N, C-alpha and C positions, 0 to 999 in steps of 0.2 A: 820190232819196232826200230827204225834206224835213228839217226843223230837227227838233231833239230836245227843244229847251228854247229859250225866249223870254227876254231880257234887257230891262230898261228902257232908252230912248233918254238919249243923252248921257251914259252911266257910264263910259265906256271901258274896256272890259275888256282887262286888260294879262298875265293868266298864267292859268292852270288847271292843277290839278293832282288826279289821282285818288288817291283814299286806298285803299290795299291793307292796310294795318297793323291792330293789334289794340288800341292804346292806347286810341282813342276807344271810345264803344259802339258795337256792331253795325250799328247803324243808319247807320252813317258809310261802312262798307266799301263801295267801289264807287262810293261818290259822288264829286261834283267840287266841289271848292274852286275859287271864281275871285275873281281880284284885279280890283276896280275901280278905276282910278285916278283918277277924277274926271272931272267935265264937261270936256269937249274945247273948248268954245264958252262963252268968257268974258261973250257976250251973253245966257246964259240966266242966270237972276236966282237960282234955288234951288240950294242945293248939293244936287248929284248925284252919286251914286259914292260915293268914298271909304268904302270897305267890302269886305269881305270877304262874298260869299255862299255857301251850299252848295245843290247840286243835288242829291237823292237819285236813284241809277238802282237800277232792277231790270232785270237785262237789258239791253235795248235802250229800254227805257220811262224816261223821266225824271219825276220828279214835280214840282211848284212850287219854286223857289227860295225859301228862307228866310234872314234874317240870321244870320249867324254872328259876325261881328265888324265894328262901326259904330261910329260916333262918331270917326273920323280927322279928318274936317272940323275938329272944335273950334270949332264957329260961324262959321268963315272960309267964306263961300260963294264966294269968288273964286278962292280958291288952295287952301285947305285946310291946316290945320296940317302933316297928314301925309297921305302916296298911297301907298297899298298898290301896289306896282309888280310883284312876285314872291312865288311860292310855293315852298315846297318841304317834302318831308316827311323828316325824320330818320330815321338807323335805328331809333331806339326809339319810332317813332310820332307823334313831335311833329310840329306844324305851324308851319313859318317862314315870317313874314311881312315881306318887306322893303320899306321905306318910301324913295321916291325924293326925296321933300320936303326930310326933315330928317336922313337917312341912318341911320336906326335900323331895327334888325331884331328882331321880336317872336318869341319862342318861348311857342307854344300848348301846354299838356301837359293832360291829362285825369288829375285826382286821383281821381276817383270821387265820389258822390254823398253 
């Protein structure tokens, strides 16, 4: 069995959670949220990672990843101000993003359009 999705090099994926709740729009159900901690190699100049991506799944087929939450680097290409390190889905369908740099937890809710 080959890979079902590709990720950028040096983004350092730390956690993945599949979304099976109904708070977010239907297109998120069955898809994967991936927390990228940020680059692991300080020799790389550009800020990489420091974000949460979403990968839609339809059965065993994955679509291309899309940015879901980014901006955690806050312009700091060397360490990132915040570093997503963990993900969880709450009982109400909220997505929780844990940060390992500044000790924060963000709760992402969908309020409708």
